[in-house]
C-alpha positions, 0 to 999 in steps of 0.5 A, a space after each residue: 634697881 629697887 631696894 629691899 628693906 635694910 639693903 643699899 639700893 637706888 632708882 635712877 632716871 634721867 631728868 627731862 630738859 628743863 626740870 628742876 633737879 632737887 636732892 632731898 636728904 634725911 637721916 631718918 628711917 624712911 618712911 615710918 619714923 614719924 612726922 618729919 618723914 611723913 612731911 618729906 614723903 609728901 614733899 617729894 611726891 608733891 614736887 614730882 607732881 608739879 613736874 620736878 625731878 626729885 632724888 631722895 637720899 636716905 639711910 638704907 636702914 628700914 627703907 621702903 622705896 617711894 613710888 615714882 621718885 628717884 632715891 639713893 640709900 647711902 652709908 650711915 653711922 648708927 649703933 645697932 638697934 638704936 632709934 631713928 633719931 640716932 642715925 646719921 648719913 655719912 658726910 665725907 667729901 669723898 662721898 659727895 664727890 662720888 655722888 657728884 660724878 654721877 648726879 647733877 642737882 639744881 638744889 639740895 635740901 636737907 631735913 635734919 641737923 645730922 649727917 644729911 645737913 653736912 652731906 648736903 653742904 658738901 654736895 652744894 659746895 662741890 656742885 656750886 648749888 644752893 643748900 636749903 635746910 628745914 628746921 623741923 625740931 625745937 631743941 629748946 622745947 625738949 629740956 622739960 621732958 628729957 633734961 639730961 639728954 637735951 642738956 647733952 644735945 645743948 652742950 656737946 651735939 649742937 656746938 659740934 654740928 655748928 663746927 662741922 657745918 662750918 667746915 662742910 660749907 666753907 663758911 664761918 658762922 656769924 656772931 649771934 646774939 641772945 634772942 628772947 626766949 619763950 617763958 615755956 622754954 624755961 631751961 638755962 640752955 634754951 637761948 643757947 640752943 636758939 643761938 646754935 640754930 642761928 649759927 647753922 642757918 648762917 651757913 646755909 643758902 636758905 632755910 625753912 620751918 613749918 613754925 613762924 616762931 622758929 624762923 622769928 627766933 632764929 632771925 632775932 638771934 642772927 639778925 640780917 642778912 641771915 634772917 632774910 633767908 628764912 621762910 615759913 613753909 607749913 607741911 601739907 597733909 596727905 589727901 587720905 585725911 581729906 578723903 577719910 569719912 567717919 564710920 562710927 555712929 554718933 550715939 556711942 561714947 565720946 571718943 578722945 584720940 591721942 595719935 603719935 609717938 609715945 615718948 616723954 616730950 609728947 606728954 601723952 601721960 598728961 592725956 591719960 591722967 586727964 582722962 582718968 580724972 574724968 571718971 565717967 561712963 560715956 567717954 573713951 580714949 584711943 591711944 594710937 602709936 608706939 614708942 618707949 613710954 608705951 608700957 608706962 602709959 598702959 600702967 597709968 591707964 590701969 589706975 583709971 578705967 582701963 576698959 575704956 582705954 585702947 592702945 593700937 600700937 604703931 599704925 604704919 598705913 597712912 589710910 588707916 591712920 586717917 580713918 582712925 582720926 576720922 572716927 574720933 570725936 576729939 583729937 587731943 594733943 598735949 605736946 607743949 613748947 616742943 613741936 614746931 607744926 604739930 602735923 597731927 593737928 593739920 591731919 585732924 583738921 583735914 579729916 574733919 575732927 575737932 581738936 583739944 590742944 594746949 600750945 598756942 604757938 601751934 597754928 597750922 590746922 587750928 582756929 577758934 572754931 574748930 579747936 579748944 585751946 587750954 592750959 598745959 596742966 592735967 587739970 586744964 586738959 581734963 576740963 577741956 575734955 569734960 566741956 566737950 563731952 558735955 556738949 555734943 552739939 559743940 563737937 558737931 560744929 567744931 567738926 564742921 569747922 574743921 572740915 572747912 579747913 581741909 582745902 587749905 591744908 593740902 600739899 599744893 601750897 607746900 609745893 608752891 612755897 618750896 618752889 619759891 624758896 629754891 628759885 630764890 636761893 638759886 638766884 641769891 647764890 648766882 648773884 653772890 658768885 656772879 656765875 664764877 667758881 666758889 672760893 674753893 674752886 669746886 664748882 660754879 652756880 648754874 644760872 
């Protein structure tokens, strides 16, 4: 029972009669590898709170067991010392059958387009149950920040995953068409990325995303019936953000906060450059988080007023993150055409913190009263910072507006939406097979 960090382990309990048995699969290091894992952590906790039986299937690497949730850590493919996004669960049919001899699920829900998606497809096929997948990532939005790596994903990784998922699920991907591509996704690979996601979606019983534009673009590429299987399910936020209360006084410098992974696609360098451009005494910038760009960002901060910029490094405790957000005067997000939801926006709103952002496709946690939308350039961000720093009354009004959004950003709505997705997918699979064995003879759908 139990699992130390980096060790294989499991917690297994017996479901009660009538409980919905959900397997949630991720390739990421759980729970400290970013917004996707934060979303998963809240999802499994909410499903358990709602009376369901949840089993988290995760890599053993850097794993911290979740409380009150069953879990299995399974073998991975990963080069030593590589980051979370290069880790993949193994997905052999042998492993799927071995797990299925021990565990029966009503639905499997994968969270990454790597081994978790493929293992979930095999489990669904063996057990004759629905496979649900959440698209957390916008591949088309990565080309501007990491052009070489994103191009390799487009021409090699995504086509490979499509072929592997077709084999794992026993389904042929549908023919897709070129969808309309947002002008901000300027790469010549962007349309192909969306078409690849549409092919993946066609091999899955139901799919979700926290972003309406993801569901809409996949539907535009795949058409019906694939598009009809997509649902928008925004990630809820931890109650610790709702409960966090500001501890800082209101008479100090205006504190701008960036919180998240320090990597190119998050464009934190644009925030630092914009802050440097302010060149004034009554402001400060806190950069919370860690990542490969931290050294470069520290060097960039030295070009302005380095004594007014604080780097906290990675903060692992959610309560400490929530307090950091609550103590800020303005939360700043410079990510542009990359994030799907931008979970940090909902967290900032739940903590009662005003928001400055530049991506109009991000809708959760932002509105005209609590957030200022500006253009994506350094000059635009600097102008937004300057306007807020010059108007503390506006900051106070925006903070009050953010606080009013908190009740709608909790995990309860997320759990209710996932319940509907699971039950709709189960009904669809049962209807399609009419209770008979799947074409490969490996299982029957439970009504």
